[in-house]
Every structure is written in C-alpha cells, then in structure tokens.
C-alpha positions as CSV (number, residue, x, y, z in Angstrom):
1,M,64.4,38.8,85.6
2,Q,63.7,41.2,82.8
3,Q,62.0,43.6,85.2
4,E,65.1,43.5,87.5
5,I,67.3,44.4,84.5
6,E,65.0,47.2,83.5
7,L,64.9,48.4,87.1
8,S,68.7,48.3,87.3
9,R,69.0,50.3,84.0
10,R,66.5,52.9,85.3
11,R,68.4,53.2,88.6
12,H,71.6,53.5,86.7
13,A,70.2,56.2,84.4
14,E,68.8,58.1,87.5
15,D,72.2,57.8,89.2
16,L,73.9,59.2,86.2
17,A,71.5,62.1,86.0
18,E,71.9,62.7,89.7
19,N,75.7,62.6,89.4
20,R,75.5,65.2,86.5
21,R,73.2,67.4,88.6
22,L,75.5,67.1,91.6
23,G,78.6,67.8,89.4
24,C,76.9,71.0,88.2
25,M,76.0,71.9,91.8
26,L,79.6,71.2,92.9
27,E,80.9,73.5,90.2
28,N,78.4,76.2,91.2
29,K,79.4,75.8,94.8
30,K,83.1,76.2,93.9
31,I,82.3,79.4,91.9
32,F,80.2,80.8,94.7
33,Q,82.9,79.9,97.3
34,E,85.6,81.7,95.2
35,R,83.3,84.8,95.0
36,V,82.8,84.8,98.8
37,V,86.5,84.3,99.5
38,S,87.6,86.9,97.1
39,G,84.9,89.3,98.4
40,R,86.1,88.7,102.0
41,E,89.7,89.3,100.9
42,A,88.8,92.5,99.1
43,M,86.9,93.7,102.2
44,K,89.8,92.8,104.4
45,Q,92.2,94.7,102.1
46,E,89.9,97.8,102.0
47,R,89.7,97.7,105.8
48,Q,93.5,97.4,106.1
49,E,94.0,100.3,103.6
50,R,91.5,102.4,105.7
51,I,93.5,101.6,108.8
52,N,96.8,102.4,107.2
53,Q,95.3,105.7,106.0
54,I,94.1,106.6,109.5
55,I,97.5,105.7,110.9
56,Q,99.3,107.8,108.2
57,T,96.9,110.8,108.9
58,R,97.6,110.5,112.7
59,K,101.3,110.4,112.1
60,Q,101.1,113.5,109.9
61,D,98.9,115.3,112.5
62,R,101.5,114.4,115.3
63,N,104.3,115.6,113.1
64,I,102.5,118.9,112.3
65,R,101.7,119.4,116.0
66,R,105.4,118.6,117.0
67,K,106.7,121.1,114.4
68,L,104.2,123.8,115.5
69,I,105.2,123.3,119.2
70,F,108.8,123.6,118.3
71,F,108.2,126.7,116.2
72,L,106.2,128.3,119.1
73,R,108.8,127.5,121.7
74,T,111.6,128.8,119.4
75,K,109.6,132.1,118.9
76,E,109.0,132.4,122.6
77,E,112.7,131.9,123.4
78,Q,113.6,134.5,120.8
79,R,111.1,136.9,122.3
80,K,112.5,136.3,125.8
81,R,116.1,136.9,124.5
82,L,115.1,140.1,122.8
83,Q,113.3,141.3,125.9
84,E,116.3,140.5,128.1
85,M,118.6,142.4,125.6
86,E,116.2,145.4,125.6
87,D,116.1,145.3,129.4
88,S,119.9,145.1,129.5
89,W,120.2,148.0,127.1
90,K,117.8,150.1,129.1
91,H,119.7,149.3,132.3
92,Q,123.0,150.2,130.6
93,E,121.5,153.4,129.2
94,A,120.1,154.3,132.6
95,K,123.6,153.7,134.2
96,A,125.2,155.8,131.5
97,A,122.7,158.6,132.0
98,D,123.2,158.4,135.8
99,L,127.0,158.6,135.3
100,T,126.6,161.4,132.9
101,A,124.5,163.3,135.4
102,K,127.0,162.6,138.2
103,L,129.8,163.8,136.0
104,G,127.8,166.8,135.0
105,A,127.1,167.6,138.6
106,I,130.8,167.2,139.5
107,A,131.8,169.5,136.6
108,E,129.3,172.1,137.8
109,E,130.5,172.0,141.4
110,P,132.6,174.9,142.5
111,E,136.3,173.9,142.7
112,E,136.4,174.6,146.4
113,T,133.9,172.0,147.3
114,R,135.7,169.4,145.2
115,A,139.0,170.0,146.9
116,T,137.5,169.5,150.3
117,T,135.9,166.3,149.4
C-alpha cells in the first residue's frame, strides 16, 4: 500500500511537471503562431501596396498617353487649319493677280477693240 501511495505521488509529480512543460510549449506555440500570422499579414499588406502602386503607375501612364494624344491631335488640327488658310490666301491672291492682269489687259486695249466687244 505504501508503494502504491509513493507511485501515485510520483505519477502526480510527473504529471505536474508535464503540465508545466506543456503550458510553456503552449505559450511558445501561441507566440510563434502570432509571429507567423503577423508576418503573413505584413506580406499580404506589402503585396497589396505593390499592386496598388502598379495600378497607380499604370493609371498615370494612361493619363499621360491620353494627354499626349490629345495634344498631338490638337497640333495636327491646328496645322491643317493653318495650311487650309494659307492655301485659301494663295488662291485668293492668285485670283486677285489674275483679275489685276485682266484689268490691266483691258486698260491697255485700244478703245476701238473694246467698243466692238
């Protein structure tokens, strides 16, 4: 009977020691788990920030390209309008020169030929 009591006390002491050891392991497990979870969250946040940066950069690039295309189209339209105006002026100048030449020719004609016409 004494041996059973001694065996029971020893088992109880071993159980207490095992419980303390498991308690420490559980605490270490929780600390490790928190580190892993926070590390994953940090990586996820960094990844999301990189993605957002890429998206922002692409938006800026698209905006710059859009503005450049608008600028180039506007310049091309201005160039075409100027060219059309120059062509119109040249045409009007040519008409005016032609009329001036005709009037000059009429003025130089002898009066007799004008009267017959």
